[in-house]
Structures are given as structure tokens and as C-alpha cells.
C-alpha positions, 0 to 999 in steps of 0.5 A: 430850744434856746442855745445859750447852754452850749450843751443844748447846741446838738446842730454840730459838734460839742462846743467844749471850749464853752461847756461848764460843769454848772450848766449840766443839771440845766441842760438834762432838765431841759433835755428831759423835758424835751425828750418826755413831750416827744414820747408823750406826744407820740404815745397819747395818740393811736398810731398807724403800725408802720415805722415813721409814725409808730417808733421813728419819733421815739428812735430820734428822741433817744438818738437825741438824747444820747448825743446830749449825754456824750460830751458830758460823759466823756469829760468826766473821762478826760478831764475830771474835776470835783464840780464836773464829777458832782454835776456828772453823778447827779446827771448820771442818776437821773438819766438811768432812772429816765432811761430804765422807765422809759424801757419799762413802759409798756406803751412804747413796748406796745408801738414796737410790738405793733410794728413787729405785728403790722402788715409792712414789717417784712417790707422794712430795712434789715436795719429797721427790722433789728432795731424793732426785734432788738428794743422788744428784747432789750425792753423785756431785759428792763423788766417791761413785762414784770408786775409793778411791785418787781419792776419798780425793784428792778428800776431802783436796782438799776439805777444804784447799779449806775451810781455804784459804777461811776463810784468804782470807776472813780476810785481808781483814777483817784487812787492812781493819781494820789500815788507819786514817787520822787527819786532823788538819787539817779542810780536807783534809776539804771535800766530806765530808758533815758526817754522815760526819765526825761519825763519822769525829771520834767513831771517832777518840775512840773510839780515843784519837786527835785529829782524824778517822779514817778506815778502808776500812769502807764508811761510811767509804771510799765517801764519801770516795771521792765526795765528798773535794775532796782528789784525794791523799786519794782516791788514799790510800784507794783504793790503801789499798782496792784492794791489801788482802790483796796483796804490795803492801800489805806481804804480811802478809795476802797472798791471792795464793798462797791463790788459786793454791792454791784455782784447782789445787785446784778444778782437780784436783777437777774432773778427778778427776770427769771435768770439763773444768775446774771451771767445768762442775763448778760449772755442774752444779747451776746453771741455765745449762747450760756455761760456754760458755752463760756466756760468750755471755750475758755477751758479748752484754750487754757487745756491748749496753753498750759503745757506751753506756758509752763514751759515759758515760766520754766524758762523766765524762772531760769533767767532770774535764778541766774542772778539769785532771785526767786522769780516774784510777780514785780519780776516778770516783766522784767526778766521776760524783757531780759530773756526777750532781749537774749533770745532774739536779740531784741528790746521794745526799747529798740524799736521805740526811736522808730515809732515817733507818733506823727509818723505812726498816725500817717501810716495808719491813716494811709493803710486806711485809705488804701484799703478802704478808699477814704481820706483822712485830713486834719482840721484846726478849726474845731473846739476841743478840750485840751490844747493836745487834742486833735480833730480829723475827718474822713471823706469819700474820694469826691471829697464827701464828708463820711466821718469824723474824729477827735484824738486824745493821745497823751497821758496826764493828770485827772485823765482816766488811764488806758485806751478807748474809743467812744462815740460822740455822734451816730450816723443818721439820716432822719430826721436830721442827717449826721455824720459818726463822730468818734472820740479816740483816747490813749495814754501815750507818753507826751512829746518831749523838749527833744523829740515826739512822743515815741511808741513801743510797739505794742503801743502802736498795736494799741492805737491801731486797736482803738482806731479799728473800733473808730472805724467800725463806728465810723464807716458804718453805712447803716442810717439807724442809730440804735444798730449803726456803727458799733450800735447793736452789735453782741459785745464779744463781736465788737472787738472784731474790728479792733484786734483785726487792726493790730494784725497790720502792725506785724507786717513788713509793708505796714511797718515801712509805712508807720515807721521811720528813725524820729532822728534820720527817718531811716526805716526799720532795719530788716533784722531788726524787724526780723527779730520783732516777727520772731519774737511775736510768739513770745510768751504767748501762751502765759499771756493767753492764760493771763486773759482766760484767768480774767475771763473765767474770773468774770464769768464765774463771779456772775454765774452763781457767785454769792458774796455772802457765801465767800469773798471775791477775792477769794473766788479769783484765788481759786480761779488762779489755783486752777489756771495760773502758772505763777500766782501772784503775791497775796497782798494783790487786790487785781479785783479792786481796779478791775473796771472792765467788768465792775464799770466798763460794760464787760460784766460776763463779757471779758471772755469777748476779747478771747472770742473775738481774736479767734474771729479777728485772726481768722478774718486777716487770713485773706489779707496775707494770702493776697497782701496786706494793701489789696483793695479788693479784700479791704473792701470786702472787709468793709461792706461785710463788716465795718459798714454793717453795723449792728443790723445783722447776724455778727456769725452771718457777716463773718460768713459772707466775709470769709466764706464760711464760719470762724475757725479757732485754728487761726488763733492758736496758729497765730500765737503758736499753740497749734496743736488740734483743729477745732471751732468757735 
């Protein structure tokens, strides 16, 4: 295949400096032609019922197509433009159509079934057996066994859902970028940290404005809500944020109808396959057995957290009342920070000077090297999509390359908000060897003129979280792409390595690695660290109820809810009536920007965060007992969890590492909510 189109050069890393939106359509044409030819060549003859002849070429073709699309999808998330969006949306529809058709091809199904039924199946590696069993399951879930008419309808639904998810996410991005607020009177910004004001002034100047420019991007929005003394300003930004992509924000990017259509189509797709609702269809590939088990898990957490949450809320209300304020949603972050300061003599801003991003990165890499016996080094000879993007290589002690990753850390316009890890390349050995390569993306404040990017402690946790996902992808030793790294891992287990990494951010030895004053290099003072640790469970119950609220809303939305009989917003309000101890105002339209479940793959799976938090808290126990740098424990986690990818059941992998099944007590103790014994 000619390589004059950089998207078709699949032998190395993406050639980001040379990719143009106009190249996407012709490249996709060529890739689909190549993939179809490979598949047809394999299916046009009767194979031997073994891996190499029957399904090996099919797996290789699918992995190659996935590798091709990776930089296109990534650029759509981090460097959005009108031309790129148009090409991406058009290509995504065609790609989804191909992939659904492939998954519904009975000839493909028979090829995998022949391997599963063949005499050599038992002798295949654990990874290859898992690839075959997963493929058969996933093809059944894609409608391969349906009659022609329902099969065609299922395919049409999947294509439409792909389009709707993309539009939903792009509406949120556009709605976020559409808002800005210029404040010329600096007195209105009292309480906001100087570093944030410097960024706001610089952003105003960049746009040719005087004063300070505030946005709904996290580095601007979060500090305003947390520190601004001007209550009217907090309300103004809060209302803009929680009404994004809704009719209340003017309707230009309204996601209400999109959400309804997504839910209707998901319900129909599940019904075509014989599932009572979409939740049980989604859970067919997860650890949890059914929606009832998820409901039980979540309502149990809510029951345990509620008494403490009511006490936490009472304390918050009392503090606001002392200022003559009846607590509202736009006050909670502000008074929570004030209460934390009073109770622990501690503010997140006290720690920010001690977490310059370069020092945090250096410490994170050192921790990784000590735990897993690898080396991490920057490379500056790699094409990237923005000047701020960094690139690193992970090697074994002997210098052999093991993995690579891109690091895109700063918030900017036309870049999706939040933080995430995604795959660029997946580890494989056949037919062409390749290293795993990850995209690691955050949205921190960029460096200022007189100091580097300075992180709050919760932002340090975010970085560790995403790097945990990255390590799961990059340190795998599985050579089959379909179950390598995070591939093939049940959605409710995939957060284990990420949430596990967050635990290190609370350990003194690790704080000394990642922390040092950006001017003097002085370590985090002992009394400040002690206050940080003591504040770890501050409002843990309120935070748990918030996550349970989102997760219950998600599972109920997909377990019997009918948009024709009621509104999505009404369902969310009903869940809040049951779970929340402080309800948001009536104008709140959180659901319209809930990209996790409408565009991000977490449909009927948002509970995974709490489910995996049980696993991660329990998995960290041996490090608490033996020391956070204990190499033997680190290697045990590496060999039993990180290296194994999706080739084995996560319950079995956890038991191999921990010596038993996971127990919910670890999470409850970590959250300061331990009352009774239980397990999950």
C-alpha cells in the first residue's frame, strides 16, 4: 500500500505532523478495501480448524484497521476543527457499518467456532483461547445469529448510535468552548489564587481583551467554584456549567433529543437479541452478573454512606449559615474548602506550590521504575500534534524497548475536557511485531511566565489515575491484540490499575518523590502532609453518594426506562430523591453533558468506578503492609494484573495476587465508613 498518505503508514508511530483532514476519507477507502480483501481471501476457502490458518489472519486484519483509525479518533478529541470533525464523523459511520457487518458475518463466526471445536483448541495459549471465546460471544451480541431482517435492523441501529454518540460529545465540547466571561473588576475575583488569575489575565490578552477571562474548562472553572468569594460569580459559572448542551443554555447544542434517541435505540437493540433491557445486554461482558446485582451493590453503598453524609452536610450548612447563607449547589465547593481549612488548617492551594508538574512526573516515573523494574526516558525526535505534547519510552533494565507513550497535559481550546488514556498501538508479535503505545491526556493549567504548571493534590491523583490505565496497556505481556493490555478486560475491572495508582499519592515516601517547592525544592512539610492525610476522608460519604447517584441513574436508565413514558431528567430527579442528601437546583441538566454514558462507553457501566474501587483499595493492602516501594509486591502486581491484560478472568487474577476474593471492607475503611463486614 502506498505511503504517500501518512495515515496509511502503519509501520511505526503516527506521522502527526503530516496528517491533514483531507487525507482521512481516501485513507479509509484504502484501508477498508485492504481489510475486506484480507477477510474475503481467508473466508473464500475452507481452512484447517487451527489458529494460524483459521482466525490468525482475521485478527491481524482487525488489529491493523484499529491501528489506522487510532490517530484519527485521537486528533478528533485533542485538536478539533470543522474539517476534521466532518471527515471524522463521515468516516466513523462507514467504519461502524463495516465493523458491525463483520461481526454479523456467519462465515466469520463459523471460522472461530471451528477453532473452538477443533482438536487443537485445548493446546492454544490462554490468550488465544480467550480471543476465540470472546469473539464468539461478541458476535452473538452483535446479532450474528439473527434472521436477515432483524440483523439488518441491528446493524442500522449500531450505525445510528455511533453517529449520535459523536454528536453528543461534540455538542458538549462546543457548549463548553462557547462560554467565556470577562471580568474587568478584579475585586470580583477575591479569593481566587494568584496563579489562576495570572492564567485568566493571559487568556484575556490572548483573545485581545482587557481584564480576566474565565471559562468552563477545569483549570478555570474549578478554582472559581472553590475559592471565589463573589457568590453571584459562582452561581453564574455554575449555571453555565450545569446547563451545557441543554435548552436552558439556548438550545444551540441541546443534547436532550439525542439522549432520548440513544436510549430508545439501545433498548431496541437489546430486545432484538432477547435481553429484557440494555443493562443486561451491557453486563453480558462485565464482572457483574445482572442489573439486580449492580443495584444491590450500589444501594448497599448508599445505605452505609448516608448517615455520615447527613452529618457532613449538616456541618457544611452550619458553616454557610454562619455567613447568613442558605447553602446552594454553587456554594458547596466554596464552603467545603472553607470547612476543610478550618478543620484541618489545610487548603489544596497550600499544596499547589509543592507539586510542580515536572517534579510530579519525575517522581511518578521513579515510582514506576522502582516497583516494576523498568526505565522511562523522554524522546524528542517524535512527531506530535501540538508543541506541548511530550513523548516517552519505557525500557526493560537491559535497554530493550517495552512501550511508548504520548503525554498531552494542558487544557486548550478545541480539546475535549477531562482526562483519559487511549491506545495508539497495541502489543503484538504476529504478523508484525509492535510495541504498545498509549495516549495519556489531561487538562491541567499551562505553565505561567514565572512558574511551571502547579497541581492541586487531586490533580496529582488524576495524573496517577491515567498513568495507571497507561501501565495496564503498556506493560502487558500478552501478544494477541484482542486481549492485550486493556483489551478484553471487563469494563468493571478496567479501572482497577488506575484507581490502584491513586493510593500512592497519599503515602509520605511517594509525596517526597513527587513533591518539592517549585522555587526552593523544599519537601512538603510534615505538618502539612499530616493535615493532608487527615483530610483524606473529608466528605467521603458525600462523595460516595454522588458517585452512587450517577451510577444508579445510569443503571436504571438502561434497565427498563422508557423515554416515551417519562423524561430522562425526571428519572435523575427520582434517583436524587432516593440517594442525594443535597439536591441541585431545578435548572441543573447534568444529564445533557454526561458523556460517560451517552458517548464514552460507560452505558450501564458507570458503577464500574465504585466496583473497581473495592478491588483497588483491597489490592493496595500488601503495599501498606510491606512498604510502598516493596519490589516483590510490585512485581507480583505486575505479573498477576498488569501483564495479564484480558487473557483471564479478573476475579482469578485478583485472587492470584491477593490470595483471596476482593472484600468491600478495604474500601469502607479507606473511606472512613467501615461498619459491618461484607464482600463484593
